[in-house]
C-alpha positions as CSV (number, residue, x, y, z in Angstrom):
1,A,97.9,73.1,81.3
2,E,97.4,73.3,85.0
3,T,94.7,75.7,86.1
4,I,95.4,77.7,89.3
5,F,92.3,78.3,91.4
6,L,92.5,81.4,93.4
7,T,90.4,82.4,96.3
8,K,88.5,85.7,96.2
9,E,91.2,87.2,98.6
10,D,93.9,86.0,96.3
11,I,92.2,87.6,93.3
12,L,91.7,90.9,95.3
13,D,95.3,90.8,96.3
14,L,96.4,90.4,92.7
15,Q,94.0,93.2,91.5
16,A,95.6,95.4,94.1
17,K,99.1,94.5,92.9
18,V,98.1,95.2,89.3
19,A,96.9,98.6,90.4
20,M,100.3,99.1,92.1
21,F,102.2,98.0,89.0
22,F,100.4,100.8,87.0
23,E,100.8,103.3,89.8
24,K,104.5,102.7,90.2
25,G,105.0,102.8,86.4
26,L,106.0,99.2,86.0
27,L,103.1,98.7,83.6
28,G,101.6,101.3,81.2
29,F,99.3,101.8,78.3
30,R,100.0,102.6,74.7
31,N,98.0,102.9,71.5
32,K,95.0,104.7,73.0
33,N,95.0,102.3,76.0
34,K,94.7,99.2,73.8
35,D,98.1,97.7,74.7
36,V,99.7,97.1,78.0
37,Y,103.5,97.4,78.1
38,F,106.1,96.6,80.7
39,Y,108.1,99.6,81.9
40,T,110.8,97.9,83.9
41,P,114.5,98.8,83.6
42,S,115.1,95.6,81.6
43,N,111.8,95.1,79.8
44,K,109.9,97.6,77.6
45,K,108.0,94.9,75.6
46,R,104.3,94.7,75.1
47,M,102.6,92.4,77.6
48,L,99.2,92.1,76.0
49,T,96.4,93.8,74.0
50,I,93.2,94.6,75.8
51,P,90.2,93.1,73.9
52,Y,87.5,95.6,72.9
53,N,85.3,96.7,75.8
54,E,87.2,94.7,78.4
55,D,88.4,96.2,81.7
56,P,92.2,96.5,81.3
57,Y,92.9,95.8,85.0
58,Y,90.7,92.6,84.8
59,V,92.5,91.4,81.7
60,V,96.0,92.0,83.2
61,T,94.9,90.3,86.4
62,S,93.7,87.3,84.4
63,Y,96.8,87.1,82.4
64,L,99.1,87.3,85.4
65,Q,97.3,84.3,87.0
66,S,97.8,82.2,83.8
67,D,100.7,79.9,83.0
68,D,102.0,82.4,80.5
69,G,101.8,85.3,83.0
70,I,103.2,83.8,86.1
71,D,106.8,84.7,85.2
72,A,105.8,88.2,84.4
73,L,104.0,88.4,87.8
74,K,107.1,87.3,89.6
75,M,109.3,89.7,87.7
76,L,106.9,92.6,88.4
77,E,106.7,91.7,92.1
78,S,110.5,91.7,92.4
79,H,110.5,95.3,91.1
80,L,107.9,96.3,93.7
81,E,110.2,95.1,96.5
82,E,113.1,97.3,95.3
């Protein structure tokens, strides 16, 4: 798998976007904040489970910059632009 190296600015941008996704209600927590779910019109599935004692925003940011998360990121960004 190809690793994408992001600059500090890119990571800060992505962290800001992740905060926006939660603020705008595109992502949300369930199960005592252990699981992150999509809350878009077409997707209500679980995105990931937060490992014990990890920062949820950091975990989501890391996931969205992974190969598995890139499509989710694009989809969430498209909802921000609406």
